[in-house]
C-alpha positions, 0 to 999 in steps of 0.5 A, spaced: 500 483 450 504 479 445 502 472 443 506 466 442 506 458 443 503 456 449 504 450 454 501 448 460 505 443 464 502 437 468 501 438 475 507 437 479 512 438 473 516 444 474 519 448 469 520 454 472 522 457 479 520 463 482 522 466 489 516 469 493 518 474 498 514 473 504 508 469 507 506 463 503 501 464 498 493 462 498 492 455 496 488 458 489 495 461 487 499 455 489 495 450 485 495 455 479 503 455 479 504 448 480 499 446 475 503 451 470 509 448 472 512 453 476 515 451 483 515 457 488 520 457 493 519 462 499 524 467 503 522 471 510 519 477 508 524 481 512 530 478 509 535 482 507 537 484 499 543 480 500 540 474 502 534 475 497 540 476 492 543 469 494 537 465 494 535 468 487 542 466 484 543 459 488 536 457 485 537 461 478 530 463 479 525 465 473 521 470 477 520 474 483 513 475 486 514 480 491 510 481 498 516 484 502 523 486 502 527 491 498 528 488 491 535 492 489 539 491 483 543 486 486 537 482 487 534 483 480 541 482 477 542 475 481 539 470 476 541 471 469 534 467 468 530 472 471 524 474 466 519 477 470 517 481 477 510 481 480 508 485 486 503 482 491 499 489 491 500 495 487 506 499 491 512 498 487 517 503 492 521 497 494 523 495 487 529 498 483 525 499 477 531 502 473 535 495 474 529 491 472 528 496 466 535 495 464 534 488 464 528 488 460 524 485 466 517 487 467 515 489 474 507 488 474 502 490 479 496 487 482 491 492 479 486 494 484 486 487 487 486 490 495 483 497 493 476 495 497 480 492 503 485 498 504 479 503 503 475 500 508 481 500 513 482 507 512 474 509 513 475 504 519 480 508 522 477 515 520 471 513 524 475 510 530 479 517 531 473 521 530 469 517 535 474 517 540 474 509 540 481 508 542 481 514 548 474 511 551 476 504 550 483 506 554 479 510 559 473 504 561 479 499 562 482 504 566 476 504 571 474 511 569 466 512 566 467 518 562 459 518 560 457 525 563 463 529 560 464 526 553 461 530 547 463 526 541 463 529 533 458 528 528 460 524 522 455 527 518 457 533 514 464 532 516 469 533 510 473 527 508 480 529 505 483 524 500 490 525 498 491 521 491 484 520 488 486 513 484 482 507 485 483 506 493 481 514 494 475 513 490 473 507 494 474 511 500 470 517 498 464 512 496 464 509 503 465 516 506 459 519 503 455 513 505 456 515 512 454 522 510 461 525 510 463 530 504 469 527 500 474 532 498 480 530 494 487 532 492 490 529 486 495 533 481 493 529 475 486 528 476 481 533 472 479 539 477 472 540 479 466 535 481 468 528 479 462 523 476 461 521 483 460 528 486 467 528 490 470 535 489 477 534 486 482 540 487 489 541 484 492 544 491 493 540 497 493 546 501 485 547 500 484 540 502 488 540 508 485 547 510 478 544 510 478 536 512 476 534 518 480 527 516 486 527 511 486 520 508 493 518 504 492 514 498 498 516 494 504 512 492 511 513 495 515 517 490 520 522 490 515 527 490 511 524 495 516 522 500 515 526 507 509 529 503 506 530 510 511 534 513 511 540 519 509 545 514 503 541 511 501 538 518 501 545 520 496 547 515 491 542 518 485 544 522 487 543 530 481 538 531 483 534 524 486 527 524 491 524 519 490 517 517 495 513 513 494 507 509 499 508 504 506 508 505 510 510 511 515 515 508 509 519 505 509 522 513 514 525 516 513 521 523 518 526 527 514 532 525 507 528 526 510 526 533 511 534 534 505 536 531 501 531 536 505 534 542 503 541 540 496 540 539 497 542 532 492 536 530 487 532 534 490 525 532 493 520 527 492 513 525 497 509 521 497 502 518 504 503 515 511 506 517 518 508 514 521 502 518 517 496 519 516 493 524 517 500 528 521 500 534 518 499 541 520 506 543 517 509 537 516 517 539 508 516 537 507 510 542 507 515 548 502 520 545 495 520 546 490 520 540 494 515 536 492 508 533 496 503 529 495 497 525 501 493 522 501 494 515 494 490 514 490 494 510 490 490 504 490 483 508 483 481 507 481 474 505 478 477 498 484 482 497 489 476 499 486 472 494 486 477 488 493 479 489 496 472 489 492 470 483 493 476 479 501 476 481 501 468 479 497 469 473 502 475 471 508 471 472 505 464 468 503 469 462 510 472 461 514 465 463 509 462 457 511 467 452 504 470 452 507 477 455 503 482 460 498 487 460 501 494 459 497 497 464 499 493 470 507 494 468 510 499 473 516 500 469 519 501 461 523 494 460 528 495 455 527 490 449 530 483 451 535 480 446 533 475 441 
């Protein structure tokens, strides 16, 4: 971090303005911003990029705290005062990193702030699928009582396949191991072999797909991972295996997934995120059995929301007050600003 003079404004004295794209921040983060002279204004999470650009331009914002919305070049360039963009989370696929870099604006992630929460939902969805919770719930509520004919699966000894062995993937592995499952991870940059926690790490995705009883996605959305789970890779999974996605929606080719479920190529899927959000009411997955869906809330636990908001607010305050930023959290390579 680059250090320079510090100034803390008195409460209520606004020296800077930031735009928050989405729901109101937790009280601790709001108080932190106010105490440091930062006024937060809010935009609807589903506002268009043009709408966000207009607000940023009109309010001459000094920073963006991104919860939702597409932050394209128009938004980045709208305010000449913009000095920092902070993501309320770790995924930055909705931010034009090149545009921010060209402006000399760092894009800062809240590292590991929601990792435990996401890992917990991934495991919850995995267990729900393997134990047929959705199917059994629907059957009982429909007046059926399938007790005498139901045979369930064992978690113990099942292979929990992890795609992306970062902070979230490692936490998911630990939770799976606690249930008696055997974690196996694919990561193109991780060291292959046994990780320190005992997880078998491989460089070949096909190897995980061939062995896993659950394939849980924990990779970022990049050009390389867009539609990573396409028809060809879904076909490599075991017919009685499940797909769980708590990463970004576009990591999965949803049309290919729907076809795989219809054909019985895989046994089921649970999705917390979708390529289009909210998904349309007539989404083809809704008519298929063995599908669980949640509304992109994996990182929405109380502790995760607190951690993400406070980390993001702190990052913005540090930049606006001239203290720089933690390079580990920076998702881009901002060009040097003119003095």
